[in-house]
C-alpha positions in Angstrom: 0.0 0.0 0.0 1.4 3.4 -0.9 2.0 5.9 1.9 -0.5 8.4 0.5 -3.4 5.9 0.5 -2.4 4.7 4.0 -2.6 8.2 5.3 -6.0 8.7 3.7 -7.3 5.6 5.4 -6.2 6.9 8.8 -8.3 10.1 8.4 -11.5 8.9 6.9 -14.8 10.5 8.2 -17.2 8.4 10.3 -20.4 9.7 8.7 -22.7 8.3 5.9 -21.6 8.9 2.4 -20.0 7.6 -0.8 -16.4 6.6 -1.5 -14.6 6.3 -4.8 -11.4 4.3 -5.6 -8.9 5.4 -8.3 -5.9 3.6 -9.9 -2.5 4.9 -10.8 -3.8 6.4 -14.0 -6.5 8.3 -12.0 -9.2 6.1 -13.5 -12.3 5.6 -11.4 -12.3 1.9 -10.3 -15.3 1.7 -8.0 -18.0 3.7 -6.3 -19.6 2.5 -3.0 -21.9 3.7 -0.3 -21.7 3.3 3.5 -23.5 4.2 6.6 -20.2 4.6 8.3 -17.5 5.6 5.8 -14.5 4.8 7.9 -15.6 1.2 8.9 -16.7 0.3 5.4 -13.6 1.5 3.5 -11.2 0.0 6.1 -13.0 -3.4 5.6 -11.6 -3.5 2.1 -8.0 -3.4 3.4 -8.0 -6.2 5.9 -6.2 -9.5 5.3 -9.3 -11.7 4.9 -10.8 -10.2 1.8 -13.6 -12.4 0.2 -13.3 -13.1 -3.5 -10.4 -12.7 -5.9 -12.1 -9.9 -7.9 -12.1 -7.6 -4.8 -8.5 -8.5 -4.1 -7.5 -7.6 -7.6 -9.4 -4.3 -7.4 -7.9 -3.4 -4.0 -4.4 -4.0 -5.4 -5.0 -1.3 -8.0 -6.2 1.4 -5.6 -3.8 4.3 -5.1 -6.1 7.0 -3.8 -9.7 7.5 -2.7 -12.3 10.3 -2.4 -15.3 10.6 -0.2 -18.5 12.6 -0.2 -20.6 12.8 3.0 -24.4 13.1 2.9 -27.1 13.4 5.5 -28.2 9.8 5.7 -27.5 6.2 4.4 -30.5 6.5 2.0 -29.0 9.6 0.5 -25.7 7.8 0.2 -27.3 5.0 -1.7 -29.0 7.4 -4.1 -25.8 9.3 -4.7 -23.9 6.1 -5.2 -26.2 5.0 -8.0 -26.2 8.4 -9.6 -22.4 8.4 -9.7 -22.3 4.8 -11.1 -24.8 5.8 -13.8 -22.8 8.9 -14.6 -19.3 7.4 -14.6 -19.8 3.6 -15.2 -16.8 2.4 -13.1 -15.7 -1.0 -14.3 -15.5 -2.8 -11.0 -19.0 -1.7 -10.0 -20.4 -4.0 -12.7 -18.2 -6.9 -11.6 -18.8 -6.5 -7.9 -22.5 -5.8 -8.1 -23.5 -8.9 -10.1 -24.9 -10.4 -6.9 -26.7 -7.2 -5.8 -28.5 -5.4 -8.7 -31.0 -2.6 -8.2 -34.4 -2.3 -9.9 -34.9 0.1 -12.8 -38.1 1.2 -14.5 -37.8 0.5 -18.3 -39.7 2.2 -21.1 -39.2 -0.3 -23.8 -37.8 0.8 -27.2 -40.8 -0.4 -29.3 -44.0 0.8 -30.9 -46.5 1.5 -28.1 -43.9 1.1 -25.4 -44.4 -1.1 -22.4 -43.4 0.1 -19.0 -42.1 -2.4 -16.5 -39.7 -3.1 -13.7 -36.4 -4.9 -14.4 -33.0 -5.6 -12.9 -31.3 -6.3 -16.3 -30.2 -3.3 -18.3 -30.1 -4.2 -22.0 -28.5 -1.7 -24.4 -31.2 -1.8 -27.1 -32.2 1.9 -27.1 -34.8 1.4 -24.3 -35.0 4.1 -21.5 -34.0 3.1 -18.0 -34.8 5.2 -14.9 -33.3 4.5 -11.6 -31.8 2.6 -10.0 -34.1 2.6 -7.0 -32.9 2.0 -3.5 -35.6 -0.5 -2.7 -38.1 -2.5 -4.9 -41.2 -1.4 -3.0 -41.1 2.4 -3.9 -40.4 1.5 -7.5 -43.4 -0.9 -7.5 -45.6 1.6 -5.9 -44.6 4.2 -8.5 -45.2 1.8 -11.3 -48.5 0.7 -9.9 -49.6 4.3 -9.5 -48.7 5.0 -13.1 -50.7 2.1 -14.3 -53.7 3.3 -12.3 -53.4 6.7 -13.8 -52.7 5.7 -17.4 -54.0 2.6 -19.3 -51.0 0.9 -20.9 -50.6 -2.3 -22.8 -48.8 -5.2 -21.0 -48.6 -7.7 -23.8 -45.4 -8.4 -25.7 -46.9 -8.3 -29.2 -45.1 -6.6 -32.1 -47.5 -3.7 -32.6 -46.0 -2.4 -35.8 -48.2 -0.1 -37.9 -48.2 -2.7 -40.7 -49.4 -5.6 -38.6 -52.1 -3.4 -36.9 -53.3 -2.4 -40.3 -53.5 -6.0 -41.4 -55.7 -6.8 -38.4 -53.4 -9.5 -37.1 -54.4 -9.0 -33.4 -57.5 -9.0 -31.3 -58.1 -7.3 -28.0 -57.5 -9.4 -25.0 -59.0 -9.6 -21.4 -57.0 -6.5 -20.4 -59.1 -4.4 -22.8 -62.3 -5.8 -21.5 -61.5 -5.1 -17.9 -60.5 -1.6 -18.8 -56.8 -1.8 -18.2 -55.9 -1.2 -21.9 -57.2 1.1 -24.6 -56.7 -1.6 -27.3 -53.9 -0.2 -29.6 -53.6 -3.7 -31.1 -56.8 -3.1 -33.0 -56.0 0.5 -33.6 -58.6 1.6 -31.0 -56.0 4.0 -29.6 -53.8 6.2 -31.8 -50.0 6.2 -31.6 -50.1 9.9 -30.9 -52.4 9.6 -27.9 -50.3 6.7 -26.6 -47.0 8.6 -27.0 -48.5 11.6 -25.2 -49.2 9.3 -22.2 -45.6 8.1 -22.3 -44.3 11.7 -22.3 -46.4 12.4 -19.2 -45.1 9.2 -17.5 -41.5 10.3 -18.2 -42.2 13.4 -16.3 -43.6 11.5 -13.3 -40.6 9.2 -13.2 -38.2 12.2 -13.3 -39.9 13.7 -10.3 -42.6 16.0 -11.9 -45.6 14.7 -10.0 -47.9 17.7 -10.6 -50.1 16.1 -13.3 -50.4 12.8 -11.5 -51.4 14.5 -8.2 -54.0 16.6 -10.0 -55.4 13.5 -11.6 -55.6 11.6 -8.3 -57.2 14.6 -6.4 -59.8 14.9 -9.1 -60.5 11.2 -9.0 -60.8 11.2 -5.2 -63.2 14.2 -5.3 -65.4 12.5 -7.9 -65.6 9.3 -5.9 -66.5 11.3 -2.8 -69.2 13.3 -4.6 -70.7 10.0 -5.7 -70.6 8.7 -2.2 -68.0 6.0 -3.2 -66.0 6.5 0.0 -64.0 3.3 -0.1 -62.8 4.1 -3.6 -62.0 7.6 -2.6 -60.0 6.3 0.4 -58.0 4.0 -1.9 -57.1 7.0 -4.1 -56.2 9.0 -1.0 -53.8 6.2 0.1 -52.2 6.2 -3.3 -51.8 10.0 -3.2 -50.2 9.7 0.2 -47.8 7.0 -1.0 -46.9 9.0 -4.1 -46.1 12.1 -1.9 -44.1 9.9 0.5 -42.2 8.4 -2.4 -41.6 11.9 -3.9 -40.2 13.1 -0.5 -37.7 10.2 -0.2 -36.7 9.7 -3.7 -34.2 12.6 -4.1 -31.1 13.7 -2.2 -32.5 17.3 -2.4 -35.9 18.8 -3.3 -36.8 17.7 -6.9 -37.7 21.3 -7.7 -34.0 22.1 -7.4 -33.0 21.3 -10.9 -29.9 22.1 -13.0 -28.0 24.0 -10.4 -24.4 24.2 -9.3 -23.7 24.4 -5.6 -20.5 25.7 -3.9 -19.4 25.4 -0.3 -16.2 26.6 1.4 -14.3 26.6 4.6 -10.8 28.2 5.1 -8.0 28.9 7.5 -4.8 31.0 7.4 -3.0 28.7 5.0 -5.6 27.4 2.6 -9.3 27.3 1.4 -11.3 24.2 0.8 -14.0 24.3 -1.8 -16.7 21.7 -2.5 -18.8 21.6 -5.7 -22.1 19.8 -6.3 -23.6 19.4 -9.7 -27.4 18.8 -9.2 -29.7 17.6 -11.9 -33.3 16.6 -11.4 -32.9 16.9 -7.6 -29.9 14.5 -7.5 -26.2 15.1 -6.9 -24.6 13.7 -10.0 -21.1 15.2 -9.4 -19.2 15.9 -6.2 -15.7 17.4 -6.1 -13.6 19.0 -3.3 -10.3 20.7 -3.6 -7.7 22.5 -1.5 -6.5 25.9 -2.7 -3.3 27.2 -1.0 -3.3 30.9 0.0 -0.2 32.7 -1.3 -0.9 36.4 -0.8 -3.5 36.3 2.0 -6.3 36.1 -0.5 -9.9 36.6 0.9 -12.5 33.8 0.7 -14.3 35.9 -1.9 -11.3 36.1 -4.1 -10.7 32.4 -3.9 -14.3 31.5 -4.5 -14.5 33.6 -7.6 -11.5 31.8 -9.1 -12.7 28.4 -8.0 -16.2 29.1 -9.4 -14.9 29.8 -12.9 -12.2 27.0 -12.9 -14.4 24.2 -11.5 -17.3 25.0 -13.8 -14.9 24.8 -16.8 -13.4 21.6 -15.4 -16.7 19.9 -15.3 -18.2 21.5 -18.4 -21.1 23.0 -16.4 -23.5 25.4 -18.1 -26.1 25.7 -15.3 -27.9 29.0 -15.2 -28.1 29.0 -11.5 -25.3 28.8 -8.9 -25.9 28.5 -5.1 -23.2 30.1 -2.9 -22.5 30.5 0.8 -21.8 34.2 0.5 -22.1 37.0 -2.0 -19.5 37.6 -4.8 -18.8 40.8 -6.7 -18.1 38.8 -9.9 -20.9 38.5 -12.5 -21.3 35.7 -15.0 -23.3 36.4 -18.1 -26.7 34.7 -18.1 -26.0 33.0 -14.8 -27.7 33.8 -11.5 -25.5 33.7 -8.4 -27.7 33.1 -5.4 -27.0 33.1 -1.6 -30.1 31.2 -0.2 -31.2 32.3 3.2 -33.8 29.5 4.1 -35.3 26.3 2.7 -34.0 23.4 0.7 -31.5 25.5 -1.3 -30.0 26.8 2.0 -29.7 23.2 3.3 -27.9 21.9 0.1 -25.4 24.8 0.5 -24.9 23.8 4.1 -24.3 20.2 3.0 -21.7 21.4 0.5 -20.0 23.4 3.3 -20.1 20.3 5.5 -18.2 18.3 2.8 -15.6 21.1 2.6 -15.1 21.2 6.4 -14.8 17.4 6.5 -12.2 17.4 3.7 -10.2 20.1 5.5 -10.2 18.1 8.8 -9.0 15.0 6.8 -6.2 17.0 5.3 -5.2 18.5 8.6 -5.1 15.1 10.3 -2.8 13.9 7.5 -0.5 16.9 8.0 -0.5 16.3 11.8 0.8 12.7 11.2 3.3 13.5 8.4 4.5 17.0 9.4 3.7 17.8 13.1 5.9 20.9 13.0 3.9 22.4 10.2 0.7 21.4 12.0 1.8 23.2 15.1 3.0 26.3 13.2 -0.4 26.6 11.5 -2.3 26.3 14.8 -0.1 28.9 16.5 -0.6 31.3 13.6 -4.4 30.7 13.8 -4.4 31.4 17.5 -2.4 34.6 17.1 -4.9 35.9 14.6 -8.1 34.9 16.4 -7.0 36.1 19.9 -5.6 39.4 18.5 -2.1 38.7 19.8 1.1 40.5 18.7 3.0 37.2 18.7 2.2 33.5 18.5 1.2 31.8 21.9 4.1 29.3 22.0 4.0 29.4 25.8 0.5 29.4 27.4 -0.3 29.3 31.2 -3.7 28.5 32.5 -5.1 29.1 36.0 -8.0 27.6 38.0 -9.1 27.8 41.7 -10.4 24.8 43.6 -12.1 24.7 47.0 -15.1 23.3 48.8 -17.0 25.8 51.0 -13.7 27.6 51.3 -11.8 24.7 52.8 -8.3 23.6 51.7 -8.2 26.0 48.7 -5.6 25.5 46.0 -4.9 27.3 42.8 -3.5 25.4 39.8 -1.2 26.7 37.1 -0.7 24.5 34.0 1.8 25.2 31.2 1.4 24.4 27.5 4.3 24.8 25.1 3.6 24.7 21.3 0.0 23.6 22.1 1.0 20.6 24.3 1.1 20.2 28.1 4.5 20.7 29.7 3.7 18.9 33.0 7.1 19.4 34.5 6.3 23.1 34.7 2.9 22.7 36.4 2.6 24.5 39.8 0.2 24.4 42.7 -0.4 27.5 44.9 -1.8 27.6 48.4 -3.3 31.0 49.1 -1.6 32.8 51.9 -3.5 36.1 52.2 -7.1 34.9 51.4 -9.5 33.3 53.8 -12.6 31.4 52.7 -14.0 30.9 49.2 -13.0 34.2 47.4 -12.1 33.3 43.8 -11.4 36.9 42.8 -8.9 37.6 45.7 -7.3 34.2 45.2 -6.8 34.8 41.5 -5.2 38.2 42.2 -2.8 36.7 44.8 -1.8 33.7 42.7 -1.2 35.7 39.5 1.0 38.2 41.4 3.0 35.5 43.1 3.5 33.5 39.9 4.9 36.3 37.8 6.7 38.2 40.6 8.8 35.1 41.1 9.3 34.6 37.3 10.5 38.2 37.0 12.8 37.9 40.0 14.3 34.7 38.7 14.6 35.9 35.1 12.4 33.2 33.7 10.8 33.6 30.3 7.3 34.8 30.5 4.3 33.3 28.6 2.8 34.9 25.6 -0.8 34.0 26.7 -2.4 33.7 30.1 -5.8 31.9 30.3 -8.1 32.4 33.3 -10.9 29.9 34.0 -13.8 32.2 34.6 -15.6 35.3 33.4 -15.0 39.1 33.8 -14.5 39.0 37.6 -11.6 36.6 37.7 -10.1 38.2 34.6 -10.2 41.7 36.2 -8.6 40.3 39.3 -5.7 38.8 37.3 -5.3 42.1 35.4 -4.8 44.0 38.6 -1.8 41.9 39.5 -0.3 42.3 36.0 -0.7 46.0 36.3 1.1 46.0 39.6 4.0 44.1 38.1 4.1 46.3 35.0 3.2 43.3 32.7 -0.2 44.4 31.5 -0.1 45.0 27.8 3.1 42.9 27.5 1.3 39.5 28.0 -2.1 38.7 26.4 -4.6 37.6 29.0 -8.1 36.2 28.4 -10.8 34.6 30.4 -13.0 31.6 29.3 -16.5 31.2 30.7 -17.6 27.5 30.6 -21.3 27.9 30.1 -21.2 29.4 26.5 -17.4 29.1 26.0 -17.2 32.9 25.8 -13.7 34.4 25.5 -13.3 37.6 27.5 -10.7 40.3 26.9 -9.8 43.0 29.3 -11.6 46.3 28.8 -13.9 44.7 26.2 -17.5 44.2 27.2 -18.3 42.0 24.1 -17.0 38.4 24.4 -15.5 36.5 21.5 -17.4 33.4 20.3 -15.2 30.9 18.4 -16.4 28.2 16.1 -17.1 25.0 18.1 -14.7 23.1 15.8 -12.0 25.7 15.9 -8.6 24.3 16.9 -8.0 27.5 18.8 -11.0 26.9 21.0 -10.1 23.3 21.5 -6.6 24.2 22.8 -8.1 26.9 25.1 -10.6 24.3 26.4 -7.8 21.8 26.9 -5.7 24.3 28.9 -8.8 25.2 31.0 -9.8 21.6 31.6 -6.2 20.6 32.4 -5.9 23.4 35.0 -9.2 22.3 36.5 -8.1 18.6 36.6 -4.8 19.4 38.1 -6.3 21.8 40.7 -9.1 19.3 41.8 -6.5 16.5 42.1 -4.4 18.5 44.5 -7.4 19.9 46.4 -8.6 16.4 47.1 -5.1 15.3 48.2 -4.8 18.3 50.5 -8.3 17.8 52.0 -7.6 14.1 52.6 -4.2 14.9 54.3 -5.9 17.6 56.3 -8.5 15.0 57.6 -5.7 12.6 58.5 -3.5 15.2 60.2 -6.4 16.5 62.3 -6.7 13.2 64.2 -2.9 13.1 64.9 -2.9 16.7 65.9 -5.1 15.8 68.9 -2.1 13.9 70.5 -0.5 16.2 73.1 3.1 17.1 72.3 3.1 16.0 68.7 3.8 18.6 66.1 3.6 18.9 62.4 7.1 17.6 61.6 6.4 14.5 63.7 3.1 13.9 61.9 4.8 14.3 58.5 7.6 11.9 59.5 5.1 9.2 60.6 3.0 9.5 57.5 6.0 9.4 55.2 7.1 6.1 56.9 3.7 4.4 57.7 1.5 6.1 55.0 -1.8 6.1 57.0 -3.3 6.7 60.5 -4.6 3.1 60.6 -1.0 1.7 60.2 0.2 4.2 62.9 -2.5 2.9 65.3 -1.6 -0.7 64.6 2.2 -0.2 64.9 4.1 -1.8 67.8 5.9 0.4 70.3 9.3 -0.9 68.9 8.3 0.2 65.3 7.4 3.7 66.6 10.7 3.9 68.6 12.7 3.1 65.5 11.1 6.1 63.7 10.7 8.7 66.5 12.8 7.6 69.5 11.5 6.3 72.9 9.8 9.3 74.4 7.6 10.4 71.5 7.0 6.8 70.5 5.6 6.1 74.0 3.3 9.2 73.9 1.8 8.1 70.5 1.5 4.4 71.5 -0.3 5.2 74.8 -2.7 7.7 73.0 -4.0 4.9 70.8 -3.5 1.9 73.1 -3.9 3.2 76.6 -7.0 2.5 78.6 
């Protein structure tokens, strides 16, 4: 397996979608669908592959592409659209045992319409494939109830009809056929019905619905309520089928859709070509930023290049934001609500997923480049003069004001530097006063760093809102560091980022790597503080019992606990053991306290 493909496999999305395999000549080998893309694609690359054809195909794969959709059903429809559009060779070989149904309009005089799983290249029209047999049967049954069509396989050529070779059959007498075999129905009338049926199959249900509604009303007016209910059920089934049959609204026809996400280094653009409510083409690309181009600049270039690449002449293009460029005879639309808005969001989702996949690959192959990109992003989003290579986070821990501790954690290049973590026990604050504790701890931490000539952080993160942040800023002002170090607060409820002297918080994208690092610093400070708070509270409880012994001080208690580890073991120790640790006089006092009557 080549390294590039191996890297792609490690960063696959875990959502429903479609995957495409390509060989060394960039020829499409296979299109497949999956409820869980990562699990499905990885299953092809295990050692126990079933069947020699799959093994041969897998041996040819050098790269793959994925497109995520909203559901497994949408993935199945998109898979079939892509197979129909591109005809990958291995789809034919691998799907012999799993063929999908098609509706066929037979290439013949007075065409028959029927369901088939065998596609014969004889000029007949095939519509589908359908995800399941039942919806296709329902649609075909509905068509047959609306239009009377022949079902026989006679050769109804004009000459043979004129010769009177055929006689009408039972289907004519039970009113299921208009009798074209005896020239009781003209070819023009029959072809008109076929044209209407093509519209229904392609998703234009308006005429069929009007017909069913009229039929239902007629039955109801004539008090034929059972027949009216039957028609109503067919109308409901038809509407349900229409709703589920397309990836997007069937009214969204012949449009191009673009979605984008970007960072400091590159933009990621996704393109959908939609025809008859179906995605027939999906393409995502990465565009490197060279001169700090804006998203609008990149989208304008991508719009022209990608439409030329795929030969698109759609007169309507859906975009996530407005562009200044104008294309002759083409409408550029930024939808605000509805199905068009949702399909733009789906395109953006594919662009974001593609970006995450690329970033994961960079993180594995080039971790230094990955770190540099994140640091540059943090500098920009947090309005910093320099990159935050050294971050320190603070959090206070106490329960009802007892045993308070304040934790300081250190991150370097976005990763924890645990050797530099520090715990502070407040000296001037009594009780649960977060603001005063934060003020004291920040002052002590950076006063000592200044005195000892240590390198200061570029970013200080305070766990809390405006109050804690203001307290920390007071100490920085006293030390002359305010304005030299960026300091922000993060409030957990809404993940708001507060800046000093700014009443409006910053809200970062939930998937932003900057926010994830800030959250990790905050959570690590909280974890580290809680851990030491619990330890201190536990030790305090232990010491309180030993402190009741007359004549025993803190150093004696610490010596006993360091040797025997717990009060229980101290109580159970013999006089000789205690003497070895403390000497005869103190050992006797402790032994008699626990063992005397």
